[in-house]
KOLLUMMAR-173953 format. One line per field, with one value per residue: residue in one letter; x negated, y, z of N, C-alpha, C, O in turn. Coordinates in steps of 0.001 Angstrom, whole numbers, plus 500000, padded with zeros to 6 digits. Layout:
! KOLLUMMAR-173953
vonu	[A:...] $
n.xx	[X:...] $
n.yy	[Y:...] $
n.zz	[Z:...] $
ca.xx	[X:...] $
ca.yy	[Y:...] $
ca.zz	[Z:...] $
c.xx	[X:...] $
c.yy	[Y:...] $
c.zz	[Z:...] $
o.xx	[X:...] $
o.yy	[Y:...] $
o.zz	[Z:...] $
This chain:
! KOLLUMMAR-173953
vonu	[M:A:K:Q:D:K:E:K:E:N:V:P:I:A:D:E:A:A:A:A:K:E:T:A:A:E:A:P:A:S:E:P:E:E:S:V:E:E:K:L:L:K:Q:L:G:D:L:N:D:K:L:L:R:V:A:A:E:Y:D:N:Y:R:K:R:T:S:K:E:K:E:E:L:Y:S:M:S:K:L:S:V:I:S:E:I:L:P:V:I:D:N:I:D:R:A:L:D:N:K:S:D:N:L:D:D:Y:K:K:G:V:E:M:I:G:N:Q:F:Y:E:T:L:K:K:L:G:V:E:E:F:G:A:V:G:D:A:F:D:P:G:L:H:N:A:V:M:H:I:D:D:E:S:L:G:A:N:V:I:S:A:V:L:K:K:G:Y:R:L:G:D:K:V:V:R:H:A:M:V:Q:V:A:N] $
n.xx	[499208:498060:496771:498876:499816:497674:497763:500187:499573:497614:499012:500596:498422:497109:499069:499096:496514:496679:498594:497182:495143:496638:497590:495194:494356:496320:496019:493419:493966:496016:494828:492885:494782:495986:493809:493324:495679:495435:493186:494259:496240:494599:493184:495306:496047:493688:493709:496099:495428:493377:494916:496619:494687:493710:496042:496384:494016:494491:496741:495619:493747:495473:496797:494586:493614:495826:495895:493398:493909:495887:494379:492459:494090:495031:492592:491960:494008:493327:490860:491597:493291:491471:489918:491716:492424:490638:491537:494152:493593:492534:494806:496417:494850:495109:497837:497945:496646:497083:496820:497671:496797:497208:495450:493511:495025:495627:493052:492350:494272:493510:490987:491733:493144:491040:489536:491246:491216:488527:488489:490180:488572:486439:487727:488036:490011:491240:492210:494437:495729:495794:496288:496245:495283:495714:498929:499801:501819:501436:500173:501305:504349:506694:508718:509719:509989:508428:508290:505405:503292:500609:499513:498636:500408:502028:500592:499676:501310:501942:501511:503457:503374:500470:498744:497614:495097:493742:490949:491746:494424:497471:498419:500229:502191:501498:503538:504657:504836:505373:504066:505508] $
n.yy	[498816:501116:501717:502400:504692:506379:506546:507868:510239:511154:511654:514068:515773:515459:516474:519104:519858:519643:521591:523823:523823:524346:526913:528272:527872:529230:531898:532842:532294:534009:536508:536205:535739:538208:539666:538202:538684:541431:541432:540125:541967:544124:542982:542539:545185:546064:544401:545236:547883:547409:546193:548307:550039:548525:548371:551087:551532:549835:551059:553512:552538:551432:553754:555180:553465:553452:556111:556245:554462:555824:558051:556768:555725:558103:559179:557263:557630:560216:559733:558150:559924:561965:560655:560372:562926:564165:562840:563734:566429:566236:565361:567637:569433:568243:568619:571399:571928:573308:572365:571062:568688:565349:563251:564224:564422:561712:560660:562070:561069:558384:558688:559629:557413:555540:556806:556550:553722:553362:554723:553097:550792:551766:552004:549401:547868:545279:544161:541666:538863:537939:537189:533787:532929:530604:529972:531181:530993:532438:534721:535600:536666:535027:535961:535279:532436:530508:528221:527028:525417:525796:526802:525646:523867:525835:528260:531651:533557:536129:539398:541436:543334:544348:542725:543616:543521:543913:543000:540089:540527:540864:543547:544166:541831:540196:540617:538256:536308:532915:529969:526826] $
n.zz	[500000:500505:498256:496525:497750:497343:494557:494220:495439:493706:491378:491637:491905:489461:487774:488625:487893:485121:484652:485460:483588:481267:481840:481968:479386:477986:478713:477728:475070:474274:474121:471948:469914:469553:468574:466283:464996:464635:462974:460745:460009:459343:457236:455483:454989:453695:451415:450283:449693:447810:445826:445078:444045:441876:440352:439752:438294:436119:434997:434239:432387:430459:429560:428575:426511:424847:424046:422740:420669:419238:418427:416829:414823:413709:412796:410881:408993:408205:406986:404762:403391:402781:400893:398815:398026:396021:393706:393499:393044:390438:389060:389324:387808:385290:384840:384749:382414:379294:376774:373581:372673:372617:372882:374601:376954:377351:377707:380037:381880:381932:383085:385600:386534:386661:388617:390789:391103:391782:394202:395718:395786:397319:399732:400338:399162:397164:393925:392624:390759:387824:384340:383590:386007:388738:390101:393266:395953:398277:397530:395164:393580:391979:389411:387036:384820:382313:379529:378336:376304:375840:378135:381397:384056:386514:386089:385786:383424:382689:384028:385923:387957:389581:392272:395559:398073:401327:402699:404350:404400:402685:400785:398803:397127:394044:391216:389075:386008:385508:384031:383309] $
ca.xx	[500000:497191:496508:500055:499860:496651:498227:501227:498909:496877:499933:500834:497163:496879:500021:498630:495314:497136:499256:496124:494477:497548:497589:493888:494305:497243:495509:492438:494526:496853:493950:492424:495907:496142:492706:493549:496779:494864:492338:495130:496847:493561:492923:496475:495912:492603:494172:497120:494684:492742:495981:497026:493595:493700:497220:496089:493002:495143:497586:494706:493201:496545:496985:493390:493561:496912:495434:492326:494529:496528:493313:491879:495067:495003:491333:492057:494830:492526:489849:492254:493759:490321:489485:492723:492550:490033:492394:495270:493054:492446:496182:496814:494125:495717:499139:497715:496074:498134:496408:498653:496114:497616:494276:492891:495857:495433:491719:492419:495040:492644:489953:492386:493394:489748:489160:492085:490698:487261:488842:490673:487413:485711:488513:488023:491197:490956:493407:494465:496867:495486:496780:495377:495037:496673:499973:499704:502978:501007:499661:502089:505800:507118:510047:510151:509331:508525:507683:504333:502446:499197:499089:498886:501510:501824:499568:500258:501319:502056:501498:504363:502774:499247:498754:496480:494841:492694:490388:492607:495824:498071:499089:501389:502127:501542:504784:504127:505599:504635:504349:505761] $
ca.yy	[500000:502270:502050:503061:506045:507169:506829:508882:511492:511572:512098:515503:516492:515436:517411:520449:520106:519860:522897:524833:523874:525019:528331:528795:527861:530248:533244:533255:532152:535158:537610:536042:535864:539635:540081:537555:539444:542713:541144:539835:543228:544899:542319:542827:546582:546134:543785:546124:549009:546918:545982:549620:550556:547773:548802:552428:551380:549245:552089:554442:551814:551341:555094:555534:552683:553921:557388:555919:553822:556888:558836:555932:555684:559430:559302:556383:558323:561333:559175:557735:561134:562676:559914:560518:564333:564467:562306:564682:567624:565962:565333:569047:569996:567717:569265:572810:571997:573663:571876:570218:567496:564187:562413:564774:563999:560268:560478:562585:560122:557215:559062:559694:556018:554958:557417:555893:552374:553506:555113:551883:549933:552357:551717:547953:547243:544485:543781:540257:538470:538118:536142:532611:532480:529631:530587:530959:531681:533345:535947:535991:536580:534607:536488:534666:531178:530190:526959:527310:524235:526177:527062:524536:524034:526814:529228:532970:533859:537589:540140:542576:544281:543814:542558:544249:543035:544569:541884:538906:540959:541220:544846:543966:540604:540396:540171:537563:535322:531667:528920:525505] $
ca.zz	[500000:500549:496863:495968:498299:496667:493213:494335:495752:492504:490332:491716:491712:488027:487180:488961:487083:483750:484640:485576:482293:480340:482187:481579:477928:477492:478966:476724:473726:473958:473730:470567:468993:469244:467722:464996:464383:464201:461815:459616:459587:458679:455954:454654:454564:452706:450178:449720:449133:446586:444841:444587:443216:440617:439597:439235:437250:434953:434408:433567:431230:429466:428994:427809:425277:423997:423475:421795:419511:418470:417805:415782:413737:413096:412066:409711:408008:407694:406093:403521:402709:402220:399714:397761:397619:394718:392646:393401:392387:389005:388529:389200:386660:384067:384677:384414:381071:378336:375457:372893:372203:373403:373158:375808:378082:377543:378295:381403:382697:382112:384061:386919:386919:387063:389894:391800:391342:392512:395574:396376:396043:398459:400934:400570:398578:395961:393174:392220:389934:386403:383452:383581:387384:389273:390913:394712:396534:399346:396913:393992:393626:390642:389109:385778:384447:380890:379109:377370:376225:375795:379524:382313:385001:387579:385696:385532:381987:382545:385295:385854:388907:390189:393719:396243:399431:402106:403466:404283:404444:401404:400820:397937:396341:392594:390607:387898:385233:385650:383043:383901] $
c.xx	[499161:496869:497669:500163:498847:497118:499301:500603:498183:497804:500205:499547:496859:497809:499588:497411:495715:497802:498226:495388:495339:497563:496270:493794:495195:496671:494449:493013:495348:495990:493408:493568:496118:495014:492827:494649:496271:493985:493185:495808:495837:493264:494080:496417:494836:493049:495232:496457:494013:493769:496433:495955:493553:494887:496988:495048:493613:496012:496733:494119:494232:496760:495800:493339:494681:496509:494340:492891:495206:495485:492678:492803:495070:493738:491337:492879:494058:491499:490450:492696:492590:489764:490442:492799:491847:490865:493573:494807:492977:493823:496676:496128:494742:497063:498998:497168:497198:497794:497485:498050:496450:496443:493554:493689:495640:494085:491701:493153:494224:491557:490526:492671:492121:489296:489980:491542:489379:487507:489344:489521:486617:486411:488599:489222:490788:492268:493297:495700:496599:496050:495754:495037:496080:497661:499800:500852:502618:500525:500574:503581:506264:508548:510603:509355:509494:507928:506664:503365:500964:498638:499404:500080:501097:500652:500278:500145:501443:502083:502385:503907:501548:499441:497510:496353:493695:492130:491244:494087:496300:498804:500359:501168:502202:502864:504394:505187:504747:505053:504520:505200] $
c.yy	[501255:502714:502800:504479:506941:507528:507900:510240:512028:512125:513585:516295:516547:516413:518852:520818:520398:521225:524012:524969:524620:526521:528962:528868:528955:531647:533638:533199:533374:536347:537421:536142:537322:540090:539441:538311:540784:542519:540901:541100:544098:544313:542577:544259:546741:545555:544636:547330:548600:546731:547310:550221:549853:548192:550191:552367:550809:550271:553105:553806:551753:552693:555483:554779:553100:555223:557142:555299:554875:557737:558065:555870:557011:559622:558424:557039:559483:560843:558798:558960:561882:561970:560137:561954:564665:563951:563252:565966:567420:565873:566763:569708:569524:568380:570736:572990:572237:573213:570974:568903:566310:563269:562900:564370:562521:560005:560952:561639:558859:557492:559114:558282:555339:555511:556806:554503:552410:553876:553899:550937:550446:552049:550230:547219:546528:544191:542312:540010:538762:536952:535006:532107:531448:530367:530190:531716:532608:534684:536492:535821:536257:535087:535899:533385:530990:528805:527290:526146:524591:526477:525854:524832:525007:527756:530538:533271:535356:538212:541366:543691:543621:543692:543200:543660:543832:543512:540651:539261:541358:542542:544763:542682:540959:539844:539571:536689:534046:530678:527588:524410] $
c.zz	[500000:499120:496257:496487:497602:495247:493235:494614:494516:491427:490467:491485:490210:487331:487440:488123:485647:483639:484704:484237:481279:480597:481758:480053:477348:477658:477950:475303:473351:473535:472313:469553:468622:468315:466343:464251:463858:462974:460573:459091:458848:457304:454989:454136:453500:451364:449487:449051:447822:445477:444252:443683:441864:439747:438989:438118:435976:434236:433653:432305:430100:428778:428110:426489:424323:423301:422438:420523:418632:417751:416652:414570:412982:412265:410808:408612:407387:406684:404745:402718:402076:400989:398537:397232:396293:393536:392427:392716:390874:388357:388335:388012:385346:383800:384287:383003:380065:376919:374866:372425:373121:373734:374413:377054:378387:378208:379755:382348:382946:383144:385472:387426:387393:388409:391040:392132:392107:393976:396351:396698:397235:399773:401230:400013:397292:395248:392795:391383:388476:385608:383432:384983:387789:390176:392374:395366:397700:398809:395814:394241:392204:390415:387811:385545:382942:380654:378029:377422:376274:377185:380385:383216:386108:387309:385387:384043:381728:383934:385128:386800:389515:391705:394306:397642:400039:403033:403262:404215:403049:401584:399985:397150:394862:392073:389257:387224:385233:384562:383760:383051] $
o.xx	[499574:496718:497450:500560:499122:496908:499327:501048:498146:497397:500056:499593:496396:497397:499707:497282:495158:497605:498394:495056:494828:497549:496255:493224:494857:496851:494573:492598:495368:496397:493452:493341:496406:495262:492474:494561:496639:494019:492880:495936:496172:493111:493853:496709:495030:492800:495258:496873:494064:493514:496611:496274:493381:494742:497357:495175:493286:496015:497089:494009:493907:496889:495982:493052:494486:496759:494349:492408:495102:495679:492388:492349:495109:493795:490775:492499:494130:491294:489870:492495:492707:489190:490017:493206:492424:490883:493943:495536:493314:493983:497282:496763:494883:497392:499845:497222:498151:498433:498131:498752:496021:496454:493045:493109:495487:493992:491100:492719:494244:491245:489876:492465:492122:488744:489456:491422:489144:486813:488975:489498:486169:485764:489164:489440:490089:493304:492196:496601:497122:496261:494555:494557:497187:497281:499667:500869:503414:500473:500610:504012:506227:509471:511795:508218:510548:507164:507013:502703:500148:497426:500354:500680:499956:499830:501357:499057:501083:502607:502107:504041:501597:500193:496481:497343:492817:492751:491448:494921:495621:499698:501424:500099:502886:503269:503866:506245:503542:506230:503782:505321] $
o.yy	[502313:503900:503768:505380:508105:508648:508759:511262:513240:512985:514313:517388:517579:517108:519711:521963:521297:521938:525045:526074:525438:527312:530077:529810:529544:532490:534704:533966:533742:537117:538366:536593:537624:540830:540061:538543:541212:543325:541401:541286:544734:545046:542809:544511:547458:546141:544742:547750:549339:547073:547416:550843:550496:548350:550436:553065:551254:550339:553512:554466:551990:552760:556044:555375:553096:555403:557760:555578:554815:558105:558647:555952:557029:560163:558810:557010:559704:561470:559096:559018:562380:562625:560094:562162:565401:564578:563532:566533:568324:566276:567079:570469:570304:568670:571264:574091:571460:573651:570213:568084:566279:562588:562096:564019:562133:559225:560300:561427:558319:556638:558690:557986:554644:554786:556575:554145:551577:553396:553701:550341:549659:551857:549829:546056:547086:543997:541778:540846:539738:535864:535237:530984:531421:531269:529008:532947:533472:535670:537698:534955:537120:534683:536005:533250:531273:528291:527770:525909:523777:526415:525122:525905:524993:528014:530539:533248:535815:537632:542233:544870:542458:544448:543316:543347:544344:543162:540213:538382:542091:542656:545224:542467:541907:538741:540271:536386:534099:530567:527263:523235] $
o.zz	[499526:498826:495527:495748:497309:494781:492355:494091:494306:490647:489486:490921:489724:486402:486567:487689:485017:482655:484055:483807:480513:479653:481237:479501:476321:476780:477348:474433:472176:472666:471525:468430:467464:467363:465340:463046:462765:462044:459490:457881:457849:456327:453801:452967:452518:450310:448261:447971:446839:444322:443038:442670:440829:438535:437841:437111:434876:433006:432548:431271:428936:427556:427030:425451:423108:422109:421373:419425:417407:416592:415607:413429:411751:411160:409783:407442:406178:405645:403701:401505:400956:400119:397382:396089:395492:392477:391287:391902:390110:387205:387311:387281:384403:382649:383567:382456:379994:375963:375586:371831:374274:374760:375194:378082:379545:379155:380609:383480:384052:383975:386428:388603:388409:389237:392130:393304:392983:394873:397509:397774:398069:400802:402248:400352:396447:395883:392659:391311:387937:386143:383276:385136:387251:390922:392690:395344:398068:399544:395567:395002:391327:391122:387526:385996:382374:381471:376950:378433:376703:377393:380109:383148:386570:388189:384794:383467:380645:384885:384299:386471:389916:392321:393640:398302:399345:404036:402130:403995:402331:402423:400398:396578:394475:392439:388392:387776:384987:384219:384690:383398] $
C-alpha cells in the first residue's frame, strides 16, 4: 500500500509540474508571437510598398512605350512622305507643262513612273506576279481562268494588277488570270 500512496502522491505532483511547464511555455510564447506578428506586419508593409512601386513602374513603362510607339509611327510616316514628295513635284511639273507634244508627256509620265518604282525599292517594297509564274494563293488573287495548252496548270497567263510586298508581308495581292 505504501506504493499506491506514493503513486497517488506523485500524480498531483506530476499534474502540477505539467501545469507549471504550460504556464512557463505560454508566457515566453506570447512575447515572441507579438514580435512575429510585428515582423509579419512589417514584411507585409514592405511587400505592399514593393508591389505599389512595381505597379507604378509598369504604368510608367506602358506610357513611355506607347509614346515611343506613336513617335516611331509618326517618324515612319514622315520618312515615307519625304521619299514621295519628289515624285509629286515631278507630277506638278508635268501638269504645268503647256507643250502640245504628246511624246514629251509620255516620256515625262514614264520618268515619273520609274521614279515611283525607285522610291518603292528604296522603301523595301518588291513587286511580284509576272506572266509565267506559278500561281500561289497566298500571293495571287485569281479572278479569271482560261484553258491554254501552251501554259502549264496553275500558271499565271495575265497580270491585271501587280502585287507588292514589304519583306514577308503582302501589301497587295496580285490580281491575275490563271491557266488551267
